C-alpha positions in Angstrom: -8.8 -15.2 25.8 -8.7 -11.9 27.5 -11.4 -10.2 26.2 -9.6 -6.6 25.6 -7.2 -5.3 23.0 -5.7 -1.4 23.2 -5.3 0.1 20.1 -2.0 1.1 20.6 -1.0 -2.6 21.2 -2.4 -3.4 17.5 -0.8 -2.6 14.4 -2.6 -2.8 10.9 -1.4 -4.4 8.1 -2.0 -4.8 4.4 -4.8 -7.5 3.1 -3.8 -10.9 2.5 -4.1 -12.8 -0.8 -6.7 -13.0 -2.5 -8.2 -9.6 -0.9 -5.0 -7.6 -1.1 -5.7 -4.9 -4.6 -3.6 -5.9 -7.4 -2.2 -4.0 -10.9 -3.9 -0.5 -11.5 -6.7 -1.5 -8.4 -3.3 -0.9 -6.2 -2.5 2.3 -7.3 -5.6 3.6 -5.7 -6.6 1.4 -2.9 -4.0 0.0 0.0 -6.2 -0.5 3.4 -4.1 -1.8 6.0 -6.5 -3.1 8.5 -6.3 -5.0 12.3 -9.1 -7.3 12.6 -10.0 -6.6 16.2 -13.2 -8.3 15.9 -12.1 -11.9 15.0 -8.4 -11.6 17.3 -11.3 -11.1 20.4 -13.6 -14.3 19.1 -16.2 -12.0 18.0 -17.6 -13.0 14.1 -21.2 -11.4 14.2 -19.7 -8.1 15.1 -16.9 -7.5 13.7 -14.7 -4.6 14.1 -11.5 -3.6 12.5 -9.2 -0.9 12.7 -8.1 1.1 8.9 -5.0 2.7 8.1 -5.5 4.5 5.1 -2.1 6.6 3.4 -2.9 10.1 1.8 -4.8 10.1 -1.6 -5.9 5.8 -1.4 -9.2 4.4 -0.5 -10.1 1.4 1.5 -12.0 -0.2 -0.7 -14.5 0.3 -3.6 -17.9 2.1 -3.7 -20.3 -0.7 -1.9 -23.7 -1.2 -0.3 -24.6 -4.2 1.9 -27.9 -5.8 1.6 -27.9 -7.6 5.0 -25.2 -6.1 7.0 -25.0 -2.6 8.9 -21.5 -0.7 9.0 -20.3 2.3 11.2 -17.1 4.2 11.3 -15.4 6.6 13.9 -12.5 8.4 12.7 -9.5 8.5 15.1 -7.2 10.8 13.5 -6.8 12.8 9.8 -9.1 13.9 7.3 -10.3 12.6 4.3 -13.9 12.0 2.4 -16.9 10.0 3.0 -19.0 8.7 -0.4 -22.5 7.8 0.3 -25.0 7.3 -2.2 -25.2 10.5 -4.6 -23.0 12.9 -1.5 -20.0 13.4 -1.1 -19.3 14.5 2.9 -15.7 15.9 4.5 -14.6 13.3 7.2 -12.0 14.5 10.1 -11.2 13.1 13.7 -14.2 12.9 15.9 -17.1 12.2 13.5 -19.0 8.9 13.7 -20.3 7.7 10.8 -23.7 5.6 10.1 -23.8 3.1 6.6 -26.9 1.2 7.5 -27.4 -2.6 5.0 -29.7 -1.1 1.7 -29.2 -0.5 -1.8 -26.8 2.1 -3.7 -28.7 4.6 -1.7 -26.3 3.7 1.3 -23.1 2.4 -0.5 -20.0 3.9 0.7 -16.5 4.7 0.5 -14.1 6.2 2.8 -10.9 7.9 0.9 -7.9 10.1 2.6 -7.9 13.0 0.7 -5.8 14.6 3.3 -2.2 14.5 3.3 -1.4 12.6 7.0 -2.7 8.7 7.2 -6.3 8.5 7.8 -7.5 6.2 10.8 -10.9 4.9 11.5 -12.5 2.0 13.7 -14.7 0.0 11.3 -17.9 -1.9 13.0 -19.9 -4.0 11.1 -22.7 -6.8 12.0 -21.5 -9.5 9.5 -24.5 -10.4 8.9 -24.8 -13.8 7.0 -25.3 -14.5 4.2 -25.0 -10.7 2.7 -25.0 -9.5 -0.8 -22.3 -6.7 -1.6 -23.8 -4.4 -4.4 -20.7 -2.5 -6.2 -22.9 -0.2 -8.4 -19.6 1.6 -9.8 -19.1 -1.6 -11.9 -22.6 -3.6 -12.0 -20.7 -5.8 -9.4 -22.2 -7.8 -6.6 -20.5 -10.6 -4.5 -23.1 -13.0 -2.5 -20.9 -14.3 0.7 -22.0 -16.6 3.6 -19.7 -18.3 7.0 -17.4 -16.5 8.9 -15.3 -13.2 6.7 -11.9 -14.6 6.5 -12.9 -18.4 6.6 -14.0 -21.1 4.8 -17.6 -20.3 3.4 -19.2 -19.6 0.2 -18.4 -16.7 -1.7 -19.7 -15.5 -5.4 -18.8 -12.7 -7.6 -20.9 -11.8 -10.5 -22.7 -9.1 -12.5 -25.9 -7.1 -12.0 -26.3 -6.5 -15.5 -26.4 -10.8 -16.0 -29.5 -11.6 -15.3 -30.4 -15.6 -15.7 -33.6 -17.6 -16.7 -35.1 -19.0 -13.2 -37.0 -21.8 -15.1 -34.3 -22.7 -17.2 -32.6 -23.8 -13.8 -36.0 -26.1 -13.7 -35.3 -27.6 -17.7 -31.5 -28.6 -16.8 -32.5 -30.4 -13.7 
């Protein structure tokens, strides 16, 4: 396998099911992604080329408990929502979103008038917990992204009784 990809030779595509936004979510989210890291055989370090049409967001506002992410804006302009703040972003910006809780939650939005293209690079730690502060949800995941593994979506506002598990077994 050749360890090189030129971005000019890649074309981002819509996310495949079950990750493609549907229904009302499709009105706000429409990332097109080229999975560069996996094309090169990298599983512990993910790298994607992301393209966003004007007015769209890439993914819901979220934070990773175990994975760091960085972004490099190639073309266009938009906004980064990070924790409690919103920042303008433009071509040439390098953005760090370290692992953490709601204070490092992030979301990229194309608030400009032309396509926004950026590189997204992350550590792909496994297992990882992804929190979604706006909806009080979380996703627990383990394994290689996009391949068979463990994934569970739950709500942060529903707490179980640890000892009830012992009573059932």
